[in-house]
C-alpha positions as CSV (number, residue, x, y, z in Angstrom):
1,X,-96.9,105.9,90.0
2,X,-97.2,102.6,89.2
3,X,-94.8,100.1,91.2
4,X,-93.6,96.9,89.0
5,X,-92.4,94.4,90.9
6,X,-90.2,91.4,89.8
7,X,-90.5,88.7,91.6
8,X,-89.8,84.4,91.8
9,X,-86.2,85.0,90.4
10,X,-82.6,85.3,92.3
11,X,-80.8,88.8,92.1
12,X,-77.1,89.3,91.7
13,X,-76.4,92.9,93.0
14,X,-73.6,94.0,91.2
15,X,-71.4,94.1,93.8
16,X,-69.3,90.7,93.9
17,X,-72.2,89.1,96.0
18,X,-73.3,85.8,95.3
19,X,-77.0,85.6,93.6
20,X,-79.6,85.4,95.8
21,X,-83.5,84.6,95.6
22,X,-85.1,88.2,96.2
23,X,-87.7,90.7,94.4
24,X,-87.2,94.1,93.0
25,X,-89.8,97.1,93.1
26,X,-89.5,99.5,90.5
27,X,-90.7,102.9,90.3
28,X,-91.1,105.8,88.1
29,X,-87.7,104.4,86.6
30,X,-85.8,103.8,89.4
31,X,-85.3,101.0,92.0
32,X,-87.5,101.4,95.2
33,X,-86.5,98.3,97.1
34,X,-84.5,94.7,96.6
35,X,-85.6,91.8,98.8
36,X,-88.3,89.2,99.8
37,X,-91.4,89.5,100.3
38,X,-92.2,92.3,98.4
39,X,-95.3,93.9,96.9
40,X,-96.0,96.0,93.6
41,X,-98.8,97.3,91.8
42,X,-98.1,95.0,88.9
43,X,-96.0,91.3,89.0
44,X,-93.4,90.3,86.0
45,X,-93.0,86.4,87.2
46,X,-89.3,85.9,86.5
47,X,-89.2,82.4,88.1
48,X,-86.0,80.4,86.8
49,X,-84.3,83.7,86.0
50,X,-81.5,85.8,87.5
51,X,-81.8,89.9,87.7
52,X,-78.9,91.9,87.0
53,X,-78.0,95.6,86.7
54,X,-77.8,96.8,83.5
55,X,-74.3,95.7,82.0
56,X,-71.2,98.8,80.9
57,X,-69.2,98.7,78.5
58,X,-66.2,100.8,79.1
59,X,-65.0,101.0,75.7
60,X,-66.4,101.0,72.2
61,X,-66.2,102.8,69.1
62,X,-70.1,103.1,67.9
63,X,-69.5,105.1,64.3
64,X,-67.5,102.3,62.8
65,X,-67.8,98.5,62.7
66,X,-65.5,95.8,62.8
67,X,-62.1,96.8,61.0
68,X,-62.8,99.4,57.9
69,X,-59.4,99.1,56.1
70,X,-59.9,100.7,52.7
71,X,-63.8,101.3,53.1
72,X,-62.9,104.3,55.4
73,X,-61.9,105.9,52.2
74,X,-64.9,105.4,50.3
75,X,-67.7,105.9,52.6
76,X,-69.2,109.0,52.7
77,X,-68.8,111.2,55.7
78,X,-71.9,110.9,57.8
79,X,-72.2,107.0,57.0
80,X,-71.0,106.3,60.1
81,X,-73.7,107.9,62.1
82,X,-76.6,106.1,60.5
83,X,-74.5,102.9,61.3
84,X,-74.1,103.9,64.7
85,X,-78.3,103.6,64.8
86,X,-77.6,99.6,64.0
87,X,-74.3,99.7,66.5
88,X,-76.3,101.3,69.7
89,X,-79.0,98.7,69.3
90,X,-76.9,95.5,68.8
91,X,-75.0,96.6,72.1
92,X,-78.5,97.2,73.8
93,X,-79.0,93.8,72.7
94,X,-76.5,92.4,74.9
95,X,-78.0,94.0,77.8
96,X,-75.7,97.1,78.1
97,X,-77.5,99.9,79.0
98,X,-74.5,102.1,79.4
99,X,-71.6,102.8,77.3
100,X,-68.4,104.9,76.7
101,X,-67.6,105.6,73.1
102,X,-63.8,106.2,73.0
103,X,-63.9,108.1,70.4
104,X,-66.5,109.0,67.4
105,X,-69.6,109.6,68.8
106,X,-70.0,113.2,69.4
107,X,-72.8,115.3,71.2
108,X,-75.3,115.0,68.8
109,X,-75.1,111.5,69.0
110,X,-75.1,111.6,72.8
111,X,-78.4,113.9,72.7
112,X,-80.4,111.8,70.3
113,X,-80.3,108.8,72.6
114,X,-80.8,111.1,75.4
115,X,-83.9,112.8,74.0
116,X,-84.9,109.4,72.4
117,X,-84.7,110.1,68.7
118,X,-82.9,106.6,68.8
119,X,-82.4,103.8,71.1
120,X,-79.3,102.4,72.7
121,X,-77.4,102.4,75.7
122,X,-76.9,105.8,77.5
123,X,-73.4,107.4,76.0
124,X,-70.7,109.2,77.9
125,X,-68.4,110.3,75.1
126,X,-64.6,110.8,74.5
127,X,-65.9,112.6,71.0
128,X,-62.1,112.1,69.5
129,X,-58.4,110.9,70.4
130,X,-55.5,112.4,70.9
131,X,-52.4,111.5,69.3
132,X,-49.2,113.0,68.1
133,X,-47.8,113.1,64.7
134,X,-47.2,109.7,63.5
135,X,-49.2,108.5,66.3
136,X,-52.5,105.9,66.9
137,X,-54.9,108.5,65.6
138,X,-52.8,110.2,63.0
139,X,-54.5,109.3,59.7
140,X,-51.5,110.4,57.2
141,X,-50.4,107.1,54.6
142,X,-47.1,106.7,53.0
143,X,-48.8,108.1,49.5
144,X,-49.6,111.1,51.2
145,X,-53.3,110.5,51.5
146,X,-54.6,111.3,55.3
147,X,-57.6,109.0,56.0
148,X,-58.6,109.9,59.5
149,X,-60.6,107.4,61.7
150,X,-62.5,110.2,63.1
151,X,-62.9,112.7,60.8
152,X,-62.8,116.6,62.2
153,X,-66.0,118.7,62.0
154,X,-67.8,121.6,63.9
155,X,-68.1,118.9,66.8
156,X,-65.2,117.0,66.5
157,X,-62.2,118.5,66.4
158,X,-58.9,117.2,65.2
159,X,-57.5,114.7,67.4
160,X,-53.8,115.5,66.3
161,X,-51.8,117.4,68.1
162,X,-47.6,118.2,69.4
163,X,-46.8,120.2,72.3
164,X,-48.0,121.6,75.5
165,X,-49.9,124.7,74.3
166,X,-51.4,122.6,71.5
167,X,-52.4,120.0,73.5
168,X,-53.7,122.5,76.3
169,X,-55.7,124.6,73.5
170,X,-57.1,121.2,72.0
171,X,-57.8,119.7,75.2
172,X,-60.4,122.9,75.4
173,X,-62.1,122.4,72.2
174,X,-63.0,118.7,73.3
175,X,-64.1,119.8,76.2
176,X,-66.1,122.9,74.4
177,X,-67.3,120.2,72.1
178,X,-69.4,118.5,75.3
179,X,-66.9,115.8,76.1
180,X,-67.7,113.2,79.0
181,X,-63.9,112.2,79.3
182,X,-60.9,113.0,77.1
183,X,-58.8,110.4,75.7
184,X,-55.3,110.0,74.7
185,X,-52.6,107.7,73.3
186,X,-49.7,107.7,75.5
187,X,-48.2,104.6,73.2
188,X,-48.6,103.2,69.5
189,X,-51.4,101.1,68.9
190,X,-51.7,97.6,66.8
191,X,-54.5,98.6,64.4
192,X,-52.7,101.9,63.4
193,X,-49.9,101.1,60.8
194,X,-47.4,102.9,60.6
195,X,-46.5,103.2,65.1
196,X,-45.2,100.8,67.3
197,X,-47.2,99.3,69.8
198,X,-43.9,99.4,72.2
199,X,-43.4,102.9,71.7
200,X,-44.3,105.4,74.3
201,X,-45.9,108.6,73.0
202,X,-46.4,112.2,74.2
203,X,-43.8,113.8,76.6
204,X,-44.9,114.4,80.5
205,X,-45.0,118.5,80.2
206,X,-47.7,117.5,77.1
207,X,-49.8,114.8,79.4
208,X,-49.6,116.9,82.5
209,X,-51.2,120.0,80.6
210,X,-54.1,117.4,79.6
211,X,-54.9,116.5,82.7
212,X,-54.5,119.6,84.4
213,X,-57.4,120.9,81.7
214,X,-59.3,118.1,82.4
215,X,-59.4,118.4,85.9
216,X,-60.2,121.8,86.0
217,X,-62.9,121.1,83.9
218,X,-64.1,118.3,86.4
219,X,-63.5,115.5,83.8
220,X,-61.6,112.4,83.9
221,X,-58.8,111.1,81.6
222,X,-58.8,107.7,79.9
223,X,-55.4,106.6,77.9
224,X,-54.8,104.0,74.9
225,X,-51.8,102.6,76.6
226,X,-49.9,99.8,75.2
227,X,-46.1,100.0,75.8
228,X,-45.0,99.7,79.0
229,X,-43.5,103.5,79.1
230,X,-46.3,104.4,78.0
231,X,-48.4,103.2,80.7
232,X,-45.8,104.2,83.4
233,X,-46.5,107.9,81.6
234,X,-50.0,107.8,82.3
235,X,-50.0,106.9,85.9
236,X,-47.5,109.5,86.7
237,X,-49.5,112.3,84.8
238,X,-52.9,111.0,87.3
239,X,-54.7,109.7,83.8
240,X,-57.7,107.8,85.3
241,X,-57.7,104.7,83.1
242,X,-55.5,102.5,81.2
243,X,-56.9,101.0,78.2
244,X,-55.3,97.3,76.8
245,X,-52.2,97.4,78.8
246,X,-50.8,95.1,76.5
247,X,-47.2,95.5,78.0
248,X,-48.0,95.7,81.8
249,X,-44.5,94.6,83.6
250,X,-44.5,94.9,87.7
251,X,-43.7,98.0,88.2
252,X,-46.5,99.5,85.9
253,X,-48.6,97.1,87.5
254,X,-47.1,98.5,91.5
255,X,-47.8,102.0,89.8
256,X,-51.3,101.1,89.2
257,X,-52.1,99.8,92.3
258,X,-50.4,102.7,94.3
259,X,-52.4,105.3,92.4
260,X,-55.4,103.5,91.9
261,X,-55.6,103.2,88.3
262,X,-58.0,101.3,86.3
263,X,-57.1,99.0,83.7
264,X,-60.0,98.3,81.2
265,X,-58.1,95.2,79.3
266,X,-60.1,95.0,75.9
267,X,-59.0,91.4,75.4
268,X,-61.3,90.9,72.5
269,X,-59.9,93.3,70.3
270,X,-56.7,91.7,69.1
271,X,-58.6,88.5,68.6
272,X,-61.4,90.2,66.9
273,X,-58.0,91.6,64.5
274,X,-56.7,88.3,64.0
275,X,-60.5,87.1,62.8
276,X,-60.5,89.8,60.2
277,X,-57.1,88.8,58.7
278,X,-58.4,85.3,58.5
279,X,-61.4,86.4,57.2
280,X,-59.3,87.6,54.2
281,X,-60.2,91.9,55.3
282,X,-57.6,93.5,53.7
283,X,-55.4,94.8,56.8
284,X,-52.0,95.6,56.2
285,X,-49.3,93.6,57.0
286,X,-47.9,95.3,59.7
287,X,-51.4,95.5,61.4
288,X,-51.6,91.8,61.2
289,X,-48.0,91.3,62.3
290,X,-48.6,93.3,65.3
291,X,-52.0,91.9,66.1
292,X,-50.6,88.2,66.1
293,X,-47.4,89.5,68.1
294,X,-49.5,91.1,71.2
295,X,-52.5,88.6,72.1
296,X,-50.4,86.5,73.9
297,X,-48.8,89.1,76.4
298,X,-51.7,91.0,76.5
299,X,-53.7,87.9,77.9
300,X,-50.4,87.2,80.4
301,X,-50.3,90.7,81.2
302,X,-54.1,90.4,81.9
303,X,-53.7,87.6,84.2
304,X,-51.0,89.5,86.1
305,X,-52.7,92.1,87.0
306,X,-55.8,90.2,88.0
307,X,-53.3,88.3,90.5
308,X,-51.7,91.4,91.7
309,X,-55.7,93.4,92.3
310,X,-55.6,96.0,89.6
311,X,-59.0,97.7,89.3
312,X,-60.3,96.5,86.3
313,X,-63.6,97.3,84.3
314,X,-65.0,95.9,81.4
315,X,-64.6,96.9,77.6
316,X,-64.7,95.3,74.5
317,X,-62.9,98.3,72.0
318,X,-66.0,96.9,69.8
319,X,-65.9,98.7,66.7
320,X,-62.5,96.7,66.5
321,X,-64.3,93.9,67.0
322,X,-68.0,93.7,65.6
323,X,-71.1,95.3,67.7
324,X,-73.1,92.7,69.2
325,X,-70.0,90.7,70.8
326,X,-69.4,92.5,73.6
327,X,-70.4,89.8,75.9
328,X,-67.7,87.9,74.5
329,X,-65.0,89.8,77.0
330,X,-66.3,88.3,79.7
331,X,-65.5,84.9,79.2
332,X,-61.6,86.0,77.8
333,X,-61.8,88.2,81.5
334,X,-62.3,84.9,83.5
335,X,-59.7,82.6,81.2
336,X,-57.6,85.6,82.7
337,X,-58.3,84.6,86.3
338,X,-61.0,86.6,87.2
339,X,-63.9,85.4,89.6
340,X,-67.0,84.9,88.0
341,X,-68.8,87.2,90.2
342,X,-65.7,89.9,89.8
343,X,-66.0,89.5,86.2
344,X,-70.0,90.7,86.7
345,X,-68.8,93.5,88.7
346,X,-66.2,94.9,86.5
347,X,-69.1,95.0,83.7
348,X,-71.7,96.6,86.4
349,X,-70.3,98.5,89.7
350,X,-66.9,98.8,89.2
351,X,-67.8,99.6,85.5
352,X,-69.9,102.5,87.0
353,X,-67.3,103.5,89.6
354,X,-64.9,104.4,86.7
355,X,-67.3,105.9,84.7
356,X,-68.0,108.1,88.0
357,X,-71.8,106.4,87.8
358,X,-72.0,104.7,90.8
359,X,-74.1,106.5,92.8
360,X,-76.5,106.3,89.7
361,X,-76.5,102.9,88.1
362,X,-74.2,99.9,88.5
363,X,-75.7,98.1,91.4
364,X,-79.4,96.5,92.0
365,X,-80.0,98.8,95.2
366,X,-82.8,101.6,96.1
367,X,-82.4,105.2,94.1
368,X,-80.2,103.5,91.2
369,X,-81.5,103.9,87.9
370,X,-84.0,100.8,86.9
371,X,-81.3,99.5,84.2
372,X,-81.9,95.7,84.3
373,X,-80.9,92.5,82.6
374,X,-82.5,89.1,83.0
375,X,-81.0,86.1,81.8
376,X,-81.9,82.0,81.9
377,X,-79.3,79.7,82.9
378,X,-76.2,80.4,85.2
379,X,-74.8,84.0,84.9
380,X,-71.6,82.4,85.5
381,X,-71.4,80.7,82.3
382,X,-70.4,83.3,80.2
383,X,-70.5,81.1,76.8
384,X,-73.1,81.8,75.1
385,X,-74.5,84.7,77.6
386,X,-76.1,87.0,75.1
387,X,-78.2,84.0,73.9
388,X,-79.6,83.7,77.3
389,X,-80.8,87.2,77.8
390,X,-84.5,87.1,78.6
391,X,-84.9,91.1,78.6
392,X,-83.5,94.4,79.2
393,X,-85.1,97.3,81.2
394,X,-83.8,101.3,81.0
395,X,-84.7,103.2,83.3
396,X,-87.7,100.7,84.0
397,X,-88.7,100.4,80.4
398,X,-88.7,97.4,78.6
399,X,-86.6,97.8,75.5
400,X,-85.6,94.3,74.5
401,X,-87.1,90.6,74.9
402,X,-90.2,90.1,77.0
403,X,-91.4,90.8,80.3
404,X,-94.3,93.5,80.2
405,X,-97.2,92.5,81.7
406,X,-98.6,92.5,78.1
407,X,-96.5,89.8,76.8
408,X,-95.2,92.5,74.4
409,X,-91.7,91.7,72.6
410,X,-89.1,94.2,71.8
411,X,-86.5,93.2,68.9
412,X,-83.3,94.9,67.8
413,X,-85.5,96.8,65.3
414,X,-87.3,98.9,68.3
415,X,-91.0,97.3,67.2
416,X,-93.2,96.5,70.0
């Protein structure tokens, strides 16, 4: 096997330690060694650059791009899959080599990436979103028309359920469909026009059944949870991560600390909704109003969670925001009080821990997948970080930028 040496640069290993001078040796898609004075069969000069673990985004929706509004009703059923090919490429351009799709991507998409049929970050999939009737994933409109965000099909069960037994059966159907994680809405949301993000959804008996079914299948549960009571219900049920966490109070934060519950803040999402309003996208008035109401309290809730020491993993809700802007989330996290090294850890090792991938990716250490991002300039300068990504390696293969011995360039189109 050929041993490839990246040398002359600095290494941020993903643990939160400061970057330091170092070399990395890659062989057969894995990291063989990290240190100084190493050698290899081929050398890639990264002098003046920093090598980091491949980034991880724990909350994306790859089958749509930006707020869809009325366009969903007129878009062919299969269009989202072709759009996902572009969205996955845009995400890889950011140096993101693994994502958790929080609704939309199905088993066929995950396998297509895994088999190399399409190029993109490694996928962990929720497939659909479990919602109560009238909840965040109920697409029934006042007119009587139904425009679901994730139309049901043979590989994507319908997400609307009521009562423990419906929850049990639907959870089993989603597990059968190939989910890596089950997602549930324990509150209303901003982008669903007919519910309230301050209201808790699903009762404890329904959530208990969901977690029991997921646990029996060895899977975690993630919760769209914005309402204070919805967050607390998710924590009590043993749900692994709270997504958004808009209306956190001190009790909810304390409960998350005691239970070890993760927070995936998605600070970019309400900002993207407001930008869509300003751009003239046809969002319902109720959605625009809710986005304005939550943005400041969301940021304050995040800052309080940071100060308290809640475990945090990076997620963007890209799909609500346009894909390719994922790294904008890092600057928002830093503005919320996270130290720069902790922001990068949340985007690498902590994200891998949340997704159950800590033994395979997220850090630059021997035996891990050779998912690498090479960046110019200060890696703690998050403004414009994407523009400074010089190369992206996935399983030791150059998929973006320059850096191979023959000087080839790989672009977002997949050309080489």
